[in-house]
N, C-alpha and C positions, 0 to 999 in steps of 0.2 A: 341176439345181437353179438357178433364176434368181438372179442377184446384181445389186444396184445397182451402177452404174458410179460409182466414186468420182471425186473431184476430181483435176485434173492433179497429177502427182507432182513430183519434184525432179530436180536434176542434180548429178552429182559427177564432176568431170573430164570425160572423153569419154562417160560413161555417163549416160543420161537415162531416167527413168521417165515414161511417158505418164499413169500413174494412181498414186494413193496408196492402198495397201491397208492394212488393220489388221494389225499385227505383234505376234507374241508372241516375246519374246527370253528364252530359258532359259539361265541362266548357272550352270555347275557348278564354278567355280574361283575367281573374283575376289571380293574384298570388295565388298559392295553399294555402299558409298559411292564406291569407285573407279569402278565401272561408271556410277553416276549422274553423277559428274563428267565422265566421258568423253562420255556422251550429251549433257549440257548444253553441253560445249565444242564438240561437232560441230554441234549443232542450235540452241543458244541457250536451249533449255528442254526439258522432257520433253514430247514430242509427245502429243497427245490420243489418237492411234490406236496408241500403243505400250503393250502390256502387258508386264510384266517379272516373271519368276519367278527369284528368287535362291536358290541353295542355302543361303546364309548366313542370309537372312531365314526361310526355311522351317525351318531348324534352330532358330533362336532363338525363333520364334513358335509353332511346332508340335512342336518336338522330333522332327522327322522328317528323313530323308535322301531324296535323290532318286536312284533308279537306273532309268534308262530301258531297262535290259536286261529288266526285269520287265513283264509284261503289264498289271497294274493301273495303273501310272502312264502307260503308253502310251495305254490306253483313256481315262483321265481327261483327258489332254492333247487327244486327238481330240475328246472331248465338249466341252471348254472352247473349242477352236477353232471348232467348229461353232456353239456357242451364241453366241459373241462375233463371229462372222463373220471370224475371223482368216484371212488369205490368205497370210501369209508367216510361217514359223516358223524362228527361228535357234536352233541347238543349239550351245552354246559350252562345252565342247568334247567331242569323242567320248570321249577317255580318262577324263575326269572324270564325265561323265553316264552312261556305260555300264559301270559297275563289274562286274568279273568276266568281261567279254567278252574272250575270247582273241583279241587283235587279229591274230595271225599265222595263225589257223586259219580257213579260209574257211567251214566249216560253222557255226562259232559266229556268223557274221554273219546267218544265215537268219532268225531271229526279228526282227531289226532291219530287214532288207530288207522283210519282210512288212508291218511297221508303216509304214515309209516309203512303200511302195506304196499302203497304205490312205490315207495323207495325200494322196498325189498324186491318187488317185481322187476325193477330195473337193475337188480343185483347190486344195490348200494347198501352196505352194512351200516346200521345206525347204532351209535352208542349214546345212550341218554344218561347223563349224570343227574342224580336226584338225591335228596336228603332223606335220612332215616326219620321215621316217625317217633312217637313217644316210646314205643317199643323198638329198641335199636335193632331187633332181628327182622324188621320189616320196613319197607320204604313208606314214606308219608303218603297218605291218601288212599284211594281205592286200590284194591289188589287187581282190579280188572285191567289196569294198565299193563299188567304182566302177562295177561292171557296169551298174546300172540308172540311174545318174545322167545327167543331160543335160549338165551343165557341171562342169568342175573348174578352179578358179582357184588357181594357186600364187603365193604371195608370195615374192619374191626380194629379198635385200639388194642394192642397187646396188653395182657394182664400186668406185665412188669413195666409198662410205659411210664407210670408215675414214679417208679423207683429209680429207673435208669436216667431219666431226665436228659436224654440225648438231644442234641440240637436238631432242628428240622422236624419233619413229620415221619411217623413210622406207623404202618398199617399191616394187617394180615388180610389177605384176600380169602374170601370164602365163597364158593360157588353154591348158591342156593337153588339154582335151576340150570340144567345143562342138557337141553333137548338135543338129541342127535349126536352126543359125544360118544365115541367108542369106549372110552374109559372115563372114570370120574377125574376131572381136572384137579391138579394139585393145588393146595393152598400155598401161599407165598408170604413170608414175613420180610 
């Protein structure tokens, strides 16, 4: 399926995007106003190429909840992405958006894996936000959910974070899986 090449993208730390793709950000946890403020503080405004689906707005406007463990909302999201030309989909976060999914049971992940592979086949990149487990070096739940992914980025608290007490949040990115990368991606503080 041919796609228009978008305008050049942006840069964040050592990471640079050569293109800017339309984005759908699905939030299952945070108040909408907090997410809106975060986007504006990072970008300066709400970007034209960003669509946002908030669990809070969905509930207040439609009296509906969002559970991406079910086929119907998965299909609706694929249809929306294809209709709008979405090329990057953020799912924030796995625990909130996939209600009833038994995180520790690998077979429970199969319907989600199938959906994520469908999105990949449509050339839609998916970024899933998930919490760390008791061992902060691994995400919570079964490692099977990482089998088909190309990249896994872990956010770590810097060793000096408790000493510096800087306002806001500070993290170091660590790439724990980077399939297909020409070189090992840099960490960023």
